[in-house]
C-alpha positions as CSV (number, residue, x, y, z in Angstrom):
1,M,93.5,-15.4,108.5
2,R,93.0,-13.0,105.7
3,L,93.8,-9.2,106.3
4,L,92.1,-6.5,104.4
5,S,94.8,-3.8,104.8
6,L,98.1,-5.3,105.5
7,S,101.0,-2.9,105.6
8,L,103.7,-5.6,106.0
9,I,105.4,-6.5,102.7
10,G,107.7,-9.4,102.3
11,L,108.8,-12.1,104.7
12,I,108.3,-11.6,108.4
13,A,110.2,-14.0,110.6
14,C,110.0,-14.7,114.3
15,S,112.7,-13.3,116.5
16,S,114.0,-16.8,116.8
17,G,114.3,-16.9,113.1
18,S,112.6,-20.2,112.8
19,T,109.1,-19.2,111.8
20,A,108.2,-17.5,108.6
21,F,105.2,-15.3,107.7
22,Y,104.0,-14.5,104.2
23,P,101.4,-11.8,104.0
24,S,100.0,-12.9,100.7
25,L,99.1,-16.5,99.6
26,D,98.7,-18.0,96.2
27,A,95.2,-17.3,95.0
28,S,94.9,-20.5,93.0
29,D,95.5,-22.5,96.2
30,N,92.7,-20.7,97.9
31,D,90.3,-21.2,95.1
32,A,91.2,-25.0,95.1
33,S,90.6,-25.3,98.8
34,S,87.3,-23.6,98.5
35,S,86.2,-25.9,95.8
36,D,87.3,-28.9,97.7
37,A,85.5,-27.7,100.8
38,D,82.4,-27.6,98.8
39,E,82.8,-31.1,97.7
40,Q,84.3,-32.6,100.9
41,A,84.3,-32.0,104.7
42,P,86.2,-28.9,105.7
43,N,89.9,-29.3,106.2
44,P,91.2,-28.4,109.7
45,S,92.2,-24.7,109.7
46,I,92.9,-21.9,112.2
47,D,92.6,-18.1,111.9
48,T,93.7,-15.3,114.1
49,I,91.5,-12.4,114.9
50,L,92.7,-9.3,116.9
51,S,90.5,-6.9,118.8
52,K,92.6,-4.0,117.4
53,D,95.0,-3.9,114.7
54,S,96.8,-0.8,116.1
55,I,97.5,0.2,119.6
56,E,99.7,2.6,121.5
57,A,102.6,1.3,123.4
58,G,101.5,0.0,126.8
59,A,98.0,-0.8,125.5
60,S,96.6,-4.4,125.2
61,V,94.9,-6.3,122.5
62,T,92.8,-9.5,122.7
63,V,93.5,-12.4,120.4
64,T,90.7,-14.7,119.2
65,C,91.5,-18.0,117.4
66,T,88.9,-19.4,115.1
67,G,88.7,-22.4,112.7
68,T,88.0,-26.1,112.6
69,G,89.7,-29.4,113.4
70,F,91.3,-28.4,116.6
71,D,90.6,-28.4,120.3
72,R,90.6,-24.9,121.7
73,K,92.4,-26.0,124.8
74,D,95.3,-26.8,122.5
75,V,95.5,-23.3,120.9
76,R,98.6,-21.2,121.4
77,I,99.5,-17.7,120.5
78,D,102.7,-16.8,118.6
79,I,103.9,-13.2,118.7
80,F,106.8,-12.2,116.5
81,V,108.5,-9.2,114.9
82,P,108.5,-9.5,111.2
83,Q,111.9,-9.3,109.6
84,E,112.1,-7.7,106.2
85,G,114.0,-9.8,103.7
86,A,113.7,-13.2,105.5
87,S,113.2,-16.2,103.2
88,Q,109.9,-18.2,103.2
89,D,110.0,-21.4,105.2
90,E,107.1,-23.7,105.1
91,T,108.1,-25.4,108.3
92,F,106.4,-23.6,111.2
93,A,108.2,-23.0,114.4
94,P,106.8,-20.7,117.1
95,S,109.0,-18.0,118.5
96,P,110.9,-19.4,121.5
97,A,110.3,-16.2,123.5
98,L,108.2,-13.1,123.5
99,P,109.6,-10.1,121.8
100,Q,111.0,-7.4,123.9
101,G,108.3,-5.3,125.5
102,V,105.6,-7.9,125.0
103,T,103.7,-9.5,127.8
104,M,100.9,-11.9,127.5
105,D,98.1,-12.9,129.9
106,G,96.1,-15.7,128.3
107,F,94.8,-14.3,125.1
108,K,95.5,-10.7,126.1
109,I,98.7,-9.2,124.8
110,T,100.3,-6.0,126.2
111,I,103.1,-4.4,124.2
112,T,105.3,-1.5,125.3
113,K,107.7,-1.3,122.4
114,A,106.5,0.5,119.4
115,G,106.8,-1.4,116.1
116,Y,105.1,-3.8,113.8
117,Y,104.2,-7.3,115.1
118,G,102.7,-10.5,113.8
119,V,100.2,-12.5,115.8
120,R,99.0,-16.0,114.9
121,C,97.2,-18.9,116.4
122,Y,98.5,-22.4,116.3
123,T,97.9,-25.7,118.0
124,A,100.2,-27.2,120.5
125,D,101.1,-30.1,118.4
126,L,102.0,-27.7,115.6
127,S,99.6,-29.5,113.3
128,L,97.8,-26.4,112.6
129,H,98.9,-22.7,112.5
130,D,97.6,-19.6,110.9
131,E,99.4,-19.2,107.7
132,T,98.3,-15.5,107.5
133,P,99.3,-14.0,110.8
134,A,97.3,-10.9,111.9
135,P,99.5,-7.7,111.8
136,L,99.6,-5.5,114.8
137,T,100.9,-2.0,114.8
138,V,102.2,-0.5,118.0
139,T,102.7,3.3,117.9
140,P,104.6,5.2,120.5
141,A,102.6,6.4,123.5
142,T,102.2,10.0,124.5
143,P,105.7,11.6,124.3
144,V,107.2,12.5,127.6
145,R,110.7,13.6,126.6
146,I,112.0,15.6,123.6
147,E,115.5,16.6,122.5
148,T,116.8,19.2,120.0
149,S,120.0,19.3,117.9
150,L,121.1,22.0,115.4
151,D,123.3,22.0,112.4
152,R,125.2,25.0,113.8
153,T,125.0,27.3,116.8
154,Q,126.8,30.4,115.6
155,I,125.6,32.3,112.5
156,K,125.3,35.8,111.1
157,A,122.1,37.8,111.0
158,G,119.9,36.6,108.2
159,E,121.3,33.1,107.9
160,W,119.2,29.9,108.4
161,I,119.6,27.0,110.9
162,Q,118.3,23.4,110.6
163,A,117.0,21.6,113.6
164,T,116.7,17.8,114.3
165,C,114.0,16.8,116.8
166,E,113.8,13.5,118.8
167,A,111.0,12.6,121.2
168,F,110.3,9.5,123.4
169,D,107.4,8.2,125.2
170,R,107.5,6.7,128.7
171,F,108.6,3.4,127.3
172,D,111.5,5.1,125.5
173,N,109.9,4.7,122.1
174,K,111.2,7.2,119.6
175,I,108.8,9.6,118.1
176,T,109.7,11.0,114.6
177,S,106.7,13.2,113.6
178,G,104.5,16.0,114.8
179,F,107.4,18.3,115.6
180,A,107.6,22.1,115.5
181,L,110.3,24.6,116.3
182,S,110.2,27.1,119.0
183,V,112.7,30.1,119.0
184,A,113.0,32.6,121.8
185,P,113.1,35.5,121.5
186,S,110.9,35.4,118.5
187,D,111.7,38.9,117.2
188,G,113.3,38.7,113.8
189,V,112.7,35.0,113.5
190,K,111.2,33.3,110.5
191,V,110.4,29.6,110.9
192,S,109.8,27.1,108.1
193,D,109.2,23.5,109.3
194,L,112.3,22.7,111.3
195,S,114.3,25.5,109.8
196,A,114.6,29.0,111.1
197,Q,116.0,32.3,109.8
198,L,117.4,34.5,112.6
199,T,117.9,38.2,111.8
200,R,118.4,39.7,115.3
201,A,121.9,39.7,116.6
202,V,121.1,38.2,120.0
203,R,121.3,34.8,121.7
204,H,118.4,32.7,120.7
205,Q,117.1,29.6,122.5
206,V,116.0,27.0,120.0
207,A,113.9,24.0,121.1
208,C,111.8,21.3,119.5
209,E,108.3,20.9,120.6
210,I,105.2,18.7,119.9
211,P,102.3,21.1,120.1
212,S,99.7,18.3,120.2
213,A,101.3,16.8,123.3
214,Y,102.1,20.2,124.8
215,L,105.7,19.0,125.0
216,V,108.7,21.2,124.5
217,D,112.4,20.6,125.0
218,T,113.3,22.0,128.4
219,T,117.0,22.1,127.4
220,P,117.0,24.3,124.3
221,V,120.0,24.9,122.2
222,E,121.5,28.3,122.3
223,V,122.3,30.0,118.9
224,I,124.6,33.0,118.8
225,V,123.7,35.4,116.0
226,A,126.3,38.0,115.1
227,P,125.7,41.2,113.1
228,N,126.1,41.0,109.3
229,I,128.0,43.6,107.2
230,P,126.9,47.3,107.8
231,K,124.3,48.6,105.5
232,K,122.6,51.5,107.4
233,I,123.9,54.4,109.4
234,Y,121.6,56.2,111.9
235,T,122.1,59.5,113.7
236,H,120.7,60.1,117.2
237,V,120.8,63.5,118.8
238,T,119.7,64.0,122.4
239,P,117.9,66.3,122.9
240,S,116.9,67.1,119.3
241,E,115.9,70.6,120.4
242,F,117.9,73.0,122.5
243,K,118.2,76.8,123.0
244,A,120.8,78.9,121.3
245,G,124.1,78.4,123.2
246,G,123.0,75.0,124.4
247,Q,124.3,71.6,123.3
248,A,123.2,68.1,122.6
249,E,124.9,64.7,122.5
250,I,125.2,62.9,119.1
251,E,125.5,59.2,118.6
252,C,126.3,57.5,115.3
253,V,124.9,53.9,114.9
254,A,125.8,51.6,112.0
255,T,123.5,48.5,111.5
256,D,123.3,45.7,109.1
257,A,120.3,45.1,106.8
258,Y,118.4,43.7,109.8
259,E,118.9,46.7,112.2
260,N,121.7,45.0,114.2
261,K,124.3,47.4,115.4
262,V,127.8,47.1,113.8
263,S,130.3,48.5,116.2
264,D,133.5,48.5,114.2
265,L,132.6,50.9,111.3
266,P,134.6,54.2,111.4
267,M,132.1,57.2,111.0
268,S,132.1,61.0,111.0
269,V,129.4,63.7,111.3
270,A,128.2,66.0,108.5
271,L,127.1,69.3,110.0
272,P,125.8,72.6,108.6
273,P,128.1,75.6,109.2
274,Q,125.7,77.0,111.9
275,L,126.5,74.0,114.2
276,T,129.8,73.0,115.8
277,I,130.9,69.6,117.2
278,L,133.4,68.8,119.9
279,G,133.8,65.1,120.6
280,K,130.2,63.8,120.7
281,T,128.7,67.2,121.7
282,I,127.1,69.5,119.1
283,S,126.2,73.1,119.8
284,G,124.9,76.2,118.0
285,V,123.9,79.8,118.6
286,V,122.0,80.6,115.4
287,A,118.3,79.6,115.7
288,G,117.0,77.4,113.0
289,I,116.2,73.8,111.9
290,Y,119.2,71.8,110.7
291,T,119.9,68.4,109.3
292,V,122.7,66.4,111.0
293,K,123.9,63.2,109.4
294,C,126.4,60.5,110.4
295,V,128.4,59.2,107.4
296,P,131.0,56.5,106.8
297,E,134.5,57.8,107.2
298,T,136.4,55.7,104.7
299,I,133.8,53.9,102.6
300,P,131.8,55.6,99.8
301,W,128.4,56.8,101.0
302,R,126.6,55.1,98.1
303,Y,126.9,51.7,99.8
304,F,124.8,52.8,102.8
305,Q,121.4,54.0,103.7
306,L,122.0,57.2,105.6
307,F,119.4,58.4,108.1
308,G,120.0,61.9,109.3
309,V,118.0,63.8,112.0
310,T,116.6,67.2,112.3
311,V,118.1,69.4,115.1
312,T,116.2,72.5,116.1
313,V,118.1,75.4,117.7
314,K,115.5,77.5,119.4
315,P,116.0,81.2,120.4
316,G,117.2,81.7,123.9
317,D,115.7,83.9,126.6
318,P,115.0,87.6,125.7
319,A,118.2,89.6,126.2
320,Q,117.6,92.7,123.9
321,L,114.7,94.8,122.8
322,L,114.9,96.7,119.6
323,L,112.3,99.4,118.8
324,K,111.6,100.8,115.3
325,V,109.2,103.7,114.7
326,V,107.3,103.8,111.4
327,P,107.4,106.3,109.9
328,D,110.9,107.0,111.2
329,R,111.2,110.8,111.6
330,E,113.0,113.1,114.0
331,F,109.9,115.1,114.6
332,Y,106.2,114.5,114.1
333,S,103.1,116.7,113.7
334,I,100.1,116.8,116.0
335,G,97.5,114.2,115.1
336,S,99.9,111.9,113.2
337,K,100.1,108.2,113.9
338,I,103.1,106.1,114.6
339,D,103.7,102.4,114.7
340,V,106.3,101.1,117.2
341,I,107.6,97.7,116.0
342,A,109.3,95.8,118.8
343,T,111.8,93.1,118.0
344,I,113.0,90.9,120.9
345,L,116.4,89.2,120.5
346,D,118.2,86.7,122.6
347,A,121.9,87.0,123.6
348,Y,122.9,85.7,120.2
349,Q,120.8,88.1,118.1
350,N,118.1,85.5,117.4
351,V,114.6,86.8,117.2
352,V,112.4,85.5,120.0
353,P,109.0,85.1,118.3
354,D,107.1,83.9,121.4
355,A,108.1,86.9,123.5
356,S,106.0,90.1,123.6
357,V,106.1,93.5,125.1
358,A,103.9,95.0,127.8
359,P,102.1,98.3,127.3
360,P,104.6,101.1,127.4
361,T,105.0,103.7,130.0
362,I,105.0,107.2,128.5
363,S,106.5,110.3,130.1
364,P,104.8,112.7,130.3
365,P,101.7,110.5,130.6
366,T,99.4,112.7,128.5
367,G,99.8,113.7,124.9
368,I,100.3,110.2,123.3
369,E,97.3,107.8,123.1
370,P,97.4,104.1,122.2
371,S,95.3,103.2,119.3
372,P,92.1,101.3,120.4
373,T,92.6,98.8,117.5
374,N,96.3,98.0,118.3
375,P,97.2,99.5,121.6
376,L,100.7,97.8,121.8
377,R,101.8,99.0,118.4
378,T,100.0,102.0,117.1
379,F,99.9,105.4,118.9
380,I,98.3,108.7,118.2
381,L,100.2,112.0,118.9
382,R,97.8,114.4,120.4
383,A,99.9,117.2,121.8
384,E,103.2,119.0,121.2
385,G,106.1,118.0,123.4
386,I,109.0,115.6,123.9
387,Y,107.9,112.1,125.1
388,I,109.8,109.2,126.3
389,M,108.2,105.8,125.6
390,T,109.6,102.9,127.6
391,F,108.8,99.3,126.5
392,R,109.5,96.1,128.6
393,V,109.4,92.4,127.7
394,I,106.7,90.5,129.5
395,N,108.2,88.2,132.2
396,F,111.6,89.8,131.5
397,P,111.2,93.3,132.9
398,E,115.0,93.8,132.9
399,V,114.9,93.7,129.1
400,S,113.7,97.1,128.1
401,N,114.3,100.0,125.7
402,E,113.0,103.5,125.2
403,I,112.4,105.9,122.3
404,T,112.0,109.6,122.3
405,I,109.1,111.1,120.3
406,K,109.2,114.8,119.5
407,V,105.9,116.3,118.5
408,E,106.1,119.7,116.9
409,G,102.8,121.6,116.7
410,S,104.1,125.0,115.4
411,G,107.2,126.5,113.8
412,P,110.1,128.0,115.7
413,L,109.7,131.4,117.4
414,I,111.7,134.4,116.3
415,T,111.5,138.0,117.4
416,I,113.6,141.1,116.2
417,L,114.1,143.4,119.1
418,Y,116.5,145.9,117.4
419,P,116.3,147.7,115.1
420,E,112.6,148.3,115.3
421,R,110.4,148.2,112.3
422,G,110.8,151.4,110.2
423,A,113.6,152.8,112.5
424,T,115.9,155.5,111.1
425,I,119.5,155.0,111.8
426,Q,122.5,157.1,111.0
427,G,126.1,157.1,111.8
428,K,128.6,154.3,111.1
429,P,127.5,151.7,108.5
430,S,127.1,148.9,111.0
431,V,123.9,147.7,112.7
432,T,123.7,145.0,115.3
433,V,120.5,143.0,115.0
434,V,119.3,141.8,118.4
435,G,116.5,139.3,118.9
436,T,115.3,135.9,120.2
437,V,114.9,132.6,118.5
438,N,113.7,129.4,120.1
439,D,112.2,125.9,119.6
440,D,112.0,123.8,122.7
441,V,110.8,120.7,120.9
442,T,112.9,120.1,117.8
443,G,115.6,122.7,118.2
444,I,117.0,125.1,115.6
445,A,118.3,123.5,112.4
446,S,119.0,126.6,110.4
447,F,118.9,130.4,111.1
448,T,119.8,132.9,108.5
449,I,119.5,136.7,108.2
450,N,119.5,138.1,104.7
451,G,120.6,134.7,103.4
452,I,123.7,134.6,105.8
453,E,123.8,131.8,108.3
454,V,123.9,133.1,111.9
455,P,126.7,131.3,113.7
456,R,125.5,129.1,116.6
457,T,127.9,130.9,118.9
458,N,125.8,134.0,118.4
459,I,122.8,132.2,119.9
460,K,122.8,132.0,123.7
461,P,121.2,129.1,125.7
462,D,118.2,131.4,126.5
463,G,117.6,131.9,122.7
464,T,118.9,135.5,122.5
465,F,121.1,136.3,119.5
466,T,123.1,139.1,117.9
467,F,124.1,139.6,114.3
468,I,125.9,142.5,112.7
469,L,124.7,143.9,109.4
470,N,126.4,146.4,107.1
471,P,123.6,148.7,105.8
472,H,123.6,150.8,102.7
473,Q,122.2,154.2,102.2
474,G,118.4,154.3,102.3
475,M,116.0,151.5,103.2
476,N,117.5,148.2,104.4
477,M,115.6,144.9,104.8
478,I,116.0,142.4,107.5
479,D,114.9,139.0,106.3
480,A,115.3,136.5,109.1
481,R,114.5,132.8,108.4
482,V,114.7,130.0,111.0
483,V,114.0,126.3,110.4
484,N,113.5,123.9,113.2
485,G,114.4,120.2,113.3
486,A,110.9,119.2,112.0
487,G,111.5,121.3,108.8
488,M,109.0,123.9,109.9
489,E,110.0,127.5,109.0
490,S,109.3,130.9,110.5
491,R,110.2,134.1,108.8
492,V,110.3,137.8,110.0
493,R,110.7,140.6,107.4
494,Q,111.1,144.2,108.4
495,S,113.0,147.3,107.3
496,Y,114.9,150.2,108.7
497,Y,116.5,153.3,107.1
498,F,120.1,154.2,107.2
499,S,121.8,157.4,106.1
500,Y,124.9,159.2,106.9
501,A,122.8,162.4,107.1
502,Y,119.2,163.5,106.6
503,Y,117.8,166.6,104.8
504,P,115.9,168.9,107.2
505,V,112.2,169.3,106.5
506,D,110.6,172.7,106.6
507,A,107.0,172.9,105.8
508,N,107.3,176.6,104.8
509,Q,110.2,175.9,102.4
510,P,109.5,172.3,101.1
511,E,111.9,172.9,98.2
512,K,114.8,172.7,100.6
513,G,113.8,169.2,101.5
514,M,114.0,168.1,97.9
515,V,116.7,165.6,97.0
516,H,118.3,165.5,93.6
517,N,117.8,162.3,91.7
518,S,115.7,160.9,94.4
519,V,113.5,158.9,92.1
520,R,114.9,157.1,89.1
521,A,113.5,154.5,86.7
522,F,115.8,152.2,84.8
523,L,114.4,151.1,81.5
524,L,115.5,148.1,79.3
525,R,115.9,148.2,75.6
526,D,112.5,146.6,75.0
527,F,110.8,149.5,76.7
528,F,111.8,151.7,73.7
529,D,111.4,149.1,70.9
530,D,110.9,145.4,71.3
531,G,110.5,144.9,67.5
532,D,106.8,143.8,67.8
533,H,104.6,146.7,66.7
534,D,101.2,145.2,67.3
535,P,98.8,148.2,67.5
536,N,96.4,146.2,69.7
537,H,99.1,145.5,72.2
538,P,101.2,148.6,72.6
539,D,103.9,147.4,75.0
540,D,106.8,149.6,73.9
541,L,107.5,153.3,73.1
542,A,107.8,152.8,69.3
543,T,104.4,151.2,69.1
544,I,102.9,154.0,71.2
545,L,104.4,156.6,68.9
546,E,103.2,154.8,65.8
547,N,99.6,154.8,67.3
548,M,99.9,158.5,68.1
549,I,101.0,159.4,64.5
550,V,98.3,157.2,63.0
551,G,95.8,159.1,65.2
552,L,96.9,162.6,64.1
553,N,94.4,164.6,62.1
554,I,96.8,166.2,59.6
555,N,94.0,168.1,57.8
556,S,93.1,170.0,61.0
557,M,96.7,171.0,61.4
558,I,97.0,172.6,58.0
559,P,96.2,176.4,58.2
560,N,94.2,176.7,55.0
561,P,94.6,178.5,52.9
562,V,98.2,177.6,53.0
563,A,99.1,180.3,50.5
564,E,97.4,183.3,49.2
565,Q,98.3,185.8,46.5
566,G,95.9,188.3,45.2
567,P,92.8,186.6,44.3
568,Y,94.4,183.2,44.5
569,K,94.2,180.9,47.5
570,V,95.9,177.6,48.0
571,Y,94.1,174.9,50.1
572,I,95.4,171.5,51.1
573,R,92.7,169.0,52.0
574,N,92.2,165.2,52.3
575,V,95.8,164.6,53.3
576,R,96.1,160.8,53.9
577,F,99.0,158.5,54.5
578,D,99.6,154.8,55.2
579,R,100.4,153.5,58.7
580,P,103.9,154.7,59.5
581,T,106.6,152.5,61.0
582,L,108.8,153.8,63.8
583,N,112.0,152.2,65.0
584,I,114.0,153.4,67.9
585,S,117.6,152.4,68.3
586,L,119.7,152.9,71.4
587,F,123.4,153.4,71.3
588,E,123.9,153.6,75.1
589,H,122.3,152.4,78.3
590,F,119.8,155.0,79.3
591,F,117.7,155.9,82.3
592,M,115.0,158.4,82.7
593,L,115.6,161.2,85.1
594,S,112.7,163.0,86.6
595,T,112.6,166.3,88.5
596,G,112.8,166.3,92.2
597,V,109.7,166.1,94.4
598,P,109.4,167.5,97.9
599,R,109.3,165.1,100.8
600,T,109.9,165.4,104.6
601,L,112.6,162.8,105.0
602,T,114.4,161.4,102.0
603,P,116.6,158.3,102.3
604,Y,119.0,157.4,99.5
605,F,118.9,154.2,97.5
606,C,122.5,153.4,96.7
607,S,124.1,151.4,93.8
608,T,127.8,151.0,93.3
609,P,129.5,151.8,91.0
610,M,127.5,154.2,88.8
611,S,128.5,154.3,85.2
612,Y,128.6,157.3,82.9
613,S,125.2,157.3,81.1
614,W,122.8,159.3,79.0
615,T,119.3,159.9,80.2
616,P,116.6,160.5,77.5
617,Q,114.0,163.2,78.2
618,F,110.9,163.9,76.2
619,R,109.8,167.5,76.1
620,A,106.5,168.6,74.6
621,V,106.6,171.1,71.7
622,W,103.6,173.3,71.8
623,P,102.0,174.4,69.7
624,P,103.0,171.8,67.0
625,K,105.1,173.2,64.3
626,P,104.2,172.1,60.8
627,N,106.9,171.9,58.2
628,I,106.6,171.2,54.5
629,M,109.3,169.0,53.1
630,P,109.4,168.6,49.4
631,S,111.0,165.1,49.5
632,G,107.9,163.7,51.3
633,L,106.3,163.5,54.6
634,S,108.9,163.1,57.4
635,L,108.8,163.1,61.1
636,S,111.9,164.7,62.6
637,I,112.8,164.0,66.3
638,T,115.5,166.4,67.3
639,S,117.8,165.4,70.1
640,A,120.1,167.6,72.0
641,T,122.3,167.3,75.1
642,N,123.6,169.7,77.6
643,S,126.9,169.4,76.0
644,G,125.5,170.3,72.6
645,S,125.4,166.8,71.0
646,T,122.8,166.4,68.2
647,G,120.5,163.4,68.0
648,T,119.3,161.3,65.1
649,R,116.7,162.3,62.5
650,Y,114.1,159.6,61.6
651,T,112.5,160.2,58.1
652,F,109.4,158.4,57.0
653,P,108.8,158.6,53.2
654,A,105.2,159.7,52.3
655,S,103.4,162.0,49.9
656,L,103.9,165.7,50.0
657,G,102.6,167.2,53.1
658,S,103.5,169.0,56.3
659,V,105.2,167.5,59.3
660,C,103.9,168.3,62.7
661,M,106.5,168.3,65.5
662,V,104.9,167.3,68.7
663,A,107.9,166.4,70.9
664,T,111.6,166.5,71.0
665,L,114.0,164.0,72.6
666,G,116.8,165.4,74.6
667,F,119.7,163.8,76.4
668,T,121.1,164.9,79.7
669,R,124.5,163.6,80.7
670,T,125.0,162.3,84.3
671,V,128.3,161.7,86.0
672,S,128.8,159.2,88.9
673,M,129.6,160.4,92.3
674,P,133.2,160.1,93.6
675,S,132.2,158.2,96.7
676,S,131.0,155.0,94.9
677,L,127.5,155.6,96.2
678,T,125.1,157.3,93.8
679,A,122.3,159.1,95.6
680,L,118.8,158.6,94.2
681,R,116.0,160.6,95.6
682,A,113.2,158.3,96.8
């Protein structure tokens, strides 16, 4: 028989070793036989035909023998297992016995052992046999059992294992293909054919399987995977948030590159200064967000990936309430606005942002109004008074604080009870001022009388005070100034008269009530001559005298004729002169003394000490006395004193003419009083 696709190559011998099978015949012989058959009767021949050329183990195949020159009753079937490398033997001998796993029932062959078989027909007398046996392939049946073996069972994470799989059907035929690898657990497993990379440090169960047959090894091989070298360090803090003063547990975990824990790496904890650690417990009292990191203790950090965590320390429960008033003043005016800023702190001075205050209680309840736009913060001061504002934290009423607001609507009150305004006092030079001073809201910050601070010991709790003054002769002023705590000032000014004695007043004899030197005027040097003789602004005596001289009509003062002798008369007319210049120089300090004037009651103005001085007095000369001076026109001011002293003559060059004397300047000497008080008549 000829086969179209024969997979058997070489010599196949029967199991007995006596029969040989050659899969290919010489082509020339075939051609010769064909040609001979065309010319002669066919030669006896026998061919083998199989119903199937491939079956599974346990299946059957039917053999059909065809050909000529033989009786079908003499046909036999020879089944054999081809042997590779067997020598070709032309002598045919059928196999003495059926191969293992082969049974035959007539021309039906059943084979349970997988392999390659040869099937040929032959005659009983062995005169004919199929020289080209039919090949039969028996494949394993459905697998019913599978086994797994590994190259190693202990590895480090990330390493590979190699599996060997064996399967068998129900006839114990070995199956060598269609395998897959099953690894449990599958996390961190990478499978390639029958190799697997295991990255998780756990015990894996590795089993071979045949997915097409739904068959898996029920006795898998256990592989122990150990962690590899450490590459990462993780920090775990539980809880990651806690209140100030609380604590959390910290855990440092080292892993290899595949996240497997490595237990034998020495580690420490890097903490910010606001946190502390004791053992595996961290704590802190300063609110904030901090980074906590576990680090290797002995190995440089650069060899690791470090994964820190964020730890949040939250403020604790409210424990303290701080109040700040803006603007911050000791006293406020009516109508002003204030902002009360509340800051809530915990026991560790952390601000508690989520806490808030309730509306304050105000005592007395009227006088301060909450602002409609921000009633918990802004307040309007409506009335004068001292107010206590108490604030409390919502849900924590025991946490409270209060502020005192002083509203000042007016200045302090001051009254002088003694001496009365305009009182006349005589006797000893000592006057006790009696009065009241008070400010119920802001208190007294400063109290002075005539610039002298009144001692606080002089002020009684009810506000009455006393203060001793040393008066001088004449009118004395009381200038009392008081400033309250809000900086508001009140002032009282009044006067009284003091004298050791008073002149009696007699309306019938008023001259007896006159007081010598009762009125005096003290003039500075610029009063006489300031050196600026502007005729349009006469502000000193020299300029006034210059304007007087300029305005004199000299011609009208000349008694024409000025000379007469017989028939001759001398007239002087059209006398003119340029604007004169008058300078006044003082050699002493002067003051003008006027005559006394009557009055009913004359106090004294006192000054101490009084120096020896000269007082100029101007006395009119009337009628004017002309005088002809041959050297030119001169104005002579004659001065004289009670002691006979002569004054200075001032000469003004001019053309020939007469001088008109209109005033003389006299000096009166005054001597200071022996008692260091100089009496000046008011």
